C-alpha positions in Angstrom: 26.2 73.2 -10.3 24.6 72.4 -13.6 21.3 71.2 -14.7 21.4 67.8 -16.4 18.6 69.3 -18.9 18.7 72.5 -20.7 15.7 73.5 -22.2 14.9 76.0 -24.4 11.8 76.9 -25.9 11.8 77.7 -29.9 7.6 78.6 -30.3 5.0 78.2 -28.1 4.2 74.8 -29.4 7.7 73.4 -29.5 10.5 72.6 -26.9 14.3 71.5 -27.7 16.2 69.7 -25.4 19.1 68.6 -24.8 21.2 66.6 -22.0 24.2 68.3 -20.4 25.2 64.8 -19.1 26.0 63.4 -23.0 24.0 66.6 -24.8 22.3 64.7 -26.9 19.2 66.4 -27.8 16.5 64.8 -27.4 12.8 64.7 -29.3 10.5 66.1 -26.2 7.6 63.9 -26.9 9.9 60.9 -25.8 11.9 62.6 -22.7 8.6 63.9 -21.3 7.2 62.9 -17.5 4.5 64.1 -16.3 4.2 67.6 -14.7 6.0 68.7 -17.7 9.8 67.0 -16.4 12.0 65.6 -19.3 14.9 62.9 -18.6 17.7 61.7 -21.1 16.6 58.2 -22.7 20.3 58.4 -24.6 22.9 58.2 -21.7 19.4 56.1 -19.3 22.0 52.8 -19.3 24.4 55.4 -16.9 21.5 55.5 -14.8 18.2 58.1 -15.0 18.8 61.6 -15.3 15.7 63.9 -15.4 15.0 67.3 -14.7 14.8 66.6 -10.9 18.2 66.2 -11.3 21.3 68.4 -11.0 24.9 67.7 -12.0 27.5 68.8 -9.8 31.5 68.8 -10.3 34.6 70.4 -9.2 38.2 71.7 -10.1 40.1 68.6 -10.9 42.7 69.5 -7.7 45.4 66.8 -9.1 46.4 66.6 -5.2 48.4 63.8 -6.2 51.9 62.9 -4.2 55.3 63.6 -6.0 56.1 60.9 -7.4 59.9 61.0 -9.2 60.4 57.3 -10.5 56.9 55.8 -10.9 57.2 53.3 -13.0 57.9 49.8 -12.1 58.2 48.1 -15.2 61.6 46.4 -16.0 60.8 45.7 -19.6 63.4 46.5 -22.7 61.3 48.1 -26.1 62.9 48.0 -29.0 64.3 50.5 -31.2 61.3 51.0 -33.4 59.3 50.7 -30.7 61.4 53.4 -28.6 60.7 56.0 -31.2 57.4 56.1 -31.0 57.1 55.7 -27.4 59.1 59.2 -27.2 56.4 60.7 -29.9 53.8 60.1 -27.3 56.0 61.7 -24.8 56.3 64.8 -26.5 52.5 64.2 -27.4 51.6 64.3 -23.8 54.0 67.2 -23.0 53.0 69.6 -25.9 48.6 68.4 -25.0 48.6 67.4 -28.9 45.7 65.2 -30.6 47.9 62.2 -32.5 47.1 58.7 -33.7 50.0 55.7 -32.9 48.9 53.4 -35.4 50.1 49.8 -34.7 50.1 46.4 -35.8 48.4 43.7 -33.5 50.6 42.6 -31.4 53.0 45.3 -31.4 53.3 46.6 -28.4 50.8 49.4 -27.8 50.7 48.9 -24.3 53.8 48.8 -23.6 54.6 52.0 -25.7 52.5 53.9 -24.0 54.2 53.5 -20.4 57.1 55.9 -21.1 54.8 58.4 -21.7 52.5 58.0 -18.6 55.4 57.6 -16.1 56.2 61.6 -17.4 52.9 62.2 -16.6 52.5 61.0 -13.1 56.0 62.3 -12.3 54.3 66.0 -13.5 51.6 65.4 -11.5 49.0 64.9 -14.3 46.0 62.9 -14.2 46.2 60.6 -17.0 42.7 58.6 -18.6 42.4 55.3 -20.6 39.3 54.5 -22.7 38.2 52.2 -24.2 35.1 51.4 -26.0 34.7 47.4 -24.9 34.7 46.5 -21.3 37.1 43.0 -22.7 39.9 45.6 -23.4 39.5 47.2 -19.8 39.7 44.5 -18.0 42.8 42.9 -19.7 44.8 46.5 -19.7 44.1 47.5 -16.3 46.0 45.0 -14.4 49.0 45.5 -16.6 48.5 48.5 -16.0 48.4 48.9 -12.1 51.6 45.7 -12.8 53.7 48.8 -14.4 52.6 51.9 -12.2 52.8 49.7 -8.1 53.4 53.6 -6.8 50.6 55.0 -8.7 46.7 55.2 -7.6 45.0 53.3 -10.6 41.1 52.6 -10.7 39.2 50.4 -13.6 35.9 51.9 -14.2 33.0 49.7 -16.3 29.3 48.8 -16.1 29.8 45.7 -13.5 32.7 46.4 -11.9 32.4 46.0 -7.9 34.7 48.7 -6.8 33.7 52.3 -6.0 34.8 55.0 -7.4 37.9 56.8 -5.7 39.9 59.7 -6.8 42.9 58.2 -8.4 45.8 59.8 -11.1 45.3 56.7 -13.3 41.5 56.3 -14.4 41.0 52.9 -16.7 37.4 52.8 -18.2 34.9 52.4 -20.7 34.5 55.7 -23.1 30.4 55.1 -21.4 32.4 55.8 -17.8 33.4 59.5 -19.5 30.1 60.2 -19.0 30.7 60.6 -15.3 33.8 63.5 -15.5 34.1 66.5 -16.6 37.2 68.5 -17.0 39.2 65.7 -15.0 42.1 64.8 -17.2 45.2 66.4 -18.7 46.1 64.0 -20.8 43.5 61.0 -22.0 44.0 57.5 -24.2 41.3 56.3 -26.3 42.4 52.6 -27.1 40.5 50.6 -30.2 39.0 54.5 -31.6 37.4 53.0 -34.7 35.6 50.5 -32.9 31.7 50.1 -32.0 30.0 51.7 -30.5 32.9 54.6 -30.1 32.9 55.3 -34.3 31.1 57.5 -34.9 29.0 57.7 -31.8 28.0 61.8 -31.0 27.4 61.0 -27.6 30.6 59.4 -26.5 33.3 61.3 -28.7 31.2 64.7 -26.6 32.3 62.4 -23.4 35.9 62.3 -24.3 35.7 66.1 -25.0 34.1 67.1 -21.8 36.1 64.6 -19.7 39.2 66.0 -20.4 40.8 69.3 -19.6 40.6 72.2 -21.9 44.0 72.1 -24.1 44.2 69.0 -22.5 47.0 66.0 -24.8 45.0 63.0 -26.4 46.4 60.1 -27.6 44.2 57.5 -30.7 45.1 53.8 -30.2 44.8 51.4 -33.2 45.9 48.8 -35.6 43.0 49.3 -38.1 42.1 53.3 -38.6 38.8 54.5 -40.1 38.3 56.5 -42.9 37.3 59.6 -39.8 40.7 59.1 -38.8 42.4 59.2 -41.9 40.5 61.9 -42.8 41.8 63.8 -40.3 45.4 63.0 -40.8 45.1 64.5 -44.0 43.8 67.8 -43.5 46.9 68.0 -40.8 44.6 67.7 -38.3 46.3 64.8 -36.2 49.6 64.0 -36.4 50.4 60.2 -36.8 53.2 57.7 -35.8 53.0 54.1 -37.8 54.6 51.2 -36.1 54.2 48.2 -39.1 55.9 45.4 -36.7 55.4 43.1 -34.1 57.0 43.6 -31.2 58.8 40.3 -31.4 60.0 40.8 -35.2 58.1 38.2 -36.7 55.6 39.0 -39.2 51.6 38.8 -38.8 50.0 35.6 -40.1 48.8 35.6 -42.9 45.2 34.1 -43.8 43.9 30.6 -45.6 41.0 32.0 -47.4 38.8 27.9 -47.2 36.0 28.1 -49.8 32.9 26.0 -48.6 29.8 25.3 -50.5 26.8 25.1 -49.1 28.4 27.3 -45.9 25.4 29.2 -45.2 22.6 26.5 -45.6 24.9 24.0 -43.5 25.5 25.7 -40.5 21.5 27.3 -41.0 20.5 23.3 -40.4 23.1 22.8 -37.6 25.3 21.1 -39.3 29.3 22.0 -40.6 31.2 20.9 -43.2 33.4 18.1 -43.3 37.0 20.0 -43.4 35.7 22.0 -41.1 34.7 19.6 -38.3 38.5 17.7 -39.1 40.3 20.9 -38.2 38.9 21.3 -35.2 39.3 17.7 -34.6 42.8 17.7 -35.1 43.6 21.2 -33.1 41.6 19.7 -29.7 44.0 16.5 -30.8 47.3 18.7 -30.6 45.9 20.6 -27.0 46.1 23.5 -29.7 43.7 26.6 -28.5 41.4 28.9 -30.4 38.7 31.2 -31.6 35.9 30.4 -33.3 35.1 33.4 -35.0 31.1 33.6 -36.2 28.9 37.1 -37.4 26.2 36.5 -36.0 24.2 35.6 -32.4 22.1 33.8 -33.7 25.6 31.5 -35.0 26.8 30.9 -31.8 23.6 28.3 -31.1 23.7 26.2 -34.2 27.3 26.1 -34.4 27.0 24.8 -31.0 24.3 22.4 -31.7 26.4 21.4 -35.1 29.0 20.3 -32.7 27.3 18.4 -30.2 25.8 16.6 -32.8 29.4 15.9 -34.1 30.4 14.7 -30.8 32.8 16.9 -30.4 34.2 16.4 -27.0 36.2 19.5 -26.9 35.0 21.9 -24.1 34.2 24.8 -25.3 31.8 27.7 -24.5 29.4 30.5 -26.3 30.2 34.4 -26.0 28.6 37.3 -27.2 28.5 41.3 -26.1 25.1 41.1 -23.9 26.4 37.9 -22.2 26.2 38.6 -18.6 28.9 35.5 -18.1 30.9 37.3 -20.4 33.6 38.6 -18.2 33.9 35.2 -16.3 33.5 33.0 -20.2 36.5 35.3 -21.1 38.1 34.6 -18.1 37.5 30.8 -18.6 39.5 30.9 -22.0 42.7 33.3 -20.4 42.6 30.8 -17.6 42.4 27.8 -20.4 40.3 25.8 -18.4 37.9 25.9 -22.1 40.1 24.4 -24.9 38.0 27.0 -27.6 35.5 29.6 -27.2 32.8 30.4 -29.9 32.1 34.5 -30.2 30.8 37.2 -32.6 33.0 40.4 -33.6 33.4 40.8 -29.5 36.5 39.1 -29.4 37.7 40.5 -32.7 40.6 43.3 -30.8 42.0 44.1 -27.7 42.0 40.4 -25.9 45.0 38.5 -26.2 45.4 34.2 -25.4 49.1 33.3 -26.0 49.3 30.8 -28.5 46.1 30.5 -30.0 45.0 29.3 -33.6 41.1 31.8 -35.2 38.2 30.0 -37.2 36.3 32.6 -39.1 33.2 30.6 -40.1 30.8 32.4 -42.9 34.3 35.5 -42.8 32.4 36.4 -46.8 29.0 37.2 -44.0 28.2 41.4 -44.4 28.8 41.3 -40.9 32.3 41.4 -41.0 34.3 44.1 -42.1 37.5 44.3 -43.2 39.1 46.1 -40.5 37.4 43.1 -37.9 38.6 40.6 -40.4 42.1 41.8 -39.9 42.0 42.5 -35.9 40.7 38.4 -35.8 43.8 37.4 -37.9 46.2 39.9 -35.1 44.9 37.6 -32.1 47.6 35.0 -33.7 51.0 35.1 -32.9 51.0 37.4 -30.4 53.4 36.3 -27.9 57.2 35.6 -28.5 56.7 31.6 -27.7 54.7 31.1 -30.5 54.9 33.7 -33.3 53.2 32.2 -36.1 49.6 30.1 -36.1 46.7 29.3 -38.4 44.2 32.1 -39.1 41.7 30.1 -41.2 38.5 31.8 -42.9 35.7 29.3 -44.2 34.0 31.4 -46.8 31.2 30.6 -50.0 32.5 33.5 -51.7 35.9 35.6 -52.1 34.3 39.2 -51.2 36.0 42.1 -51.8 36.0 42.4 -47.5 37.9 39.5 -47.4 40.5 40.4 -50.4 41.5 42.9 -48.6 41.7 42.2 -45.1 44.2 39.8 -46.7 46.0 42.4 -49.1 45.9 45.0 -46.1 47.5 42.2 -44.2 50.4 41.5 -46.6 51.1 44.8 -47.3 52.3 45.5 -43.6 53.9 42.8 -43.7 56.1 44.0 -47.1 56.5 47.0 -44.6 58.0 45.0 -41.7 60.0 44.1 -44.2 62.1 46.7 -45.9 62.3 47.7 -41.6 64.5 44.5 -40.6 
């Protein structure tokens, strides 16, 4: 049994405090409660922890039935995918830290299956975490279908299913704060994305949730500078796959300059070029995502479409939207024609056969990696491996040029592999 908060008196007038659940060093003036008690404000969203509570943990028993062939997935990996998959099995076996750097639509999930199957056959416990709840919700049924004989659970802040001890746990990175030395091997999907990137609390959660000496696999199509630095320093090994599973190249970006775009949107108007494109897509029954940089833009663009008498079925969605899960499901179930969304849907979710429009692509909110990920929503299905990626902007910024260059560079590398 361990206390949830530990306090060390540094002097008669100063108290240092840190939380045993999230390891945040607390400001005593903010954390103090009546009767000389304290609480952790950093992980309050996981439920209040204070000095009146205790954290209890038990040793991981690994009490799982022996399954010789746990994988029910019957698909076939490409030769390049198989090479990466074999490397991941090796990483799991040796309990190392490794990055699988693969372009959007490369089939990263399927490349995990052989390693997960190996881990389950060895009686190991597997954690699969992502910073984004949408990623977890999309990933879980694919994992469950691929391992029908294996106990699996999905954990996130809005999950209805009560906790059960399972061999495979799919969860948000915040949920890892509830685990202590629980997993033999861990997968962190979309490792470079907010809120995980640069978040010491969530990085601590990963290290705390995995057993000492456990293996960690990071997944992303757009590694950040912190990951690249670890690769250069040989602290992190890497596998690289620059081509999609169906063999087609990444759709390239069409950059469309539009004067006074921001001003028009602020006035609840859209340029005629944008309206004509949206009408064309709706007439062709072509579904799409319409990205905007800020939450306030959702209402502005929505009202602009209504004023222009756009008849398509659409919804707006953002990270704190209370109906976010239902709206994403509506897009997946094809009960709406398009979503107007912030960067929350930039990655980790797949809607087959869609196109993408980005309004105000030159806004500072959009990083180069975010734009690459947004472009990567297109062409993911072998039935329609191409599509439109349209960036509307007032100026061609360094970020937009970087996105365009990254996509073209990956396509050049993919071409050499063909």
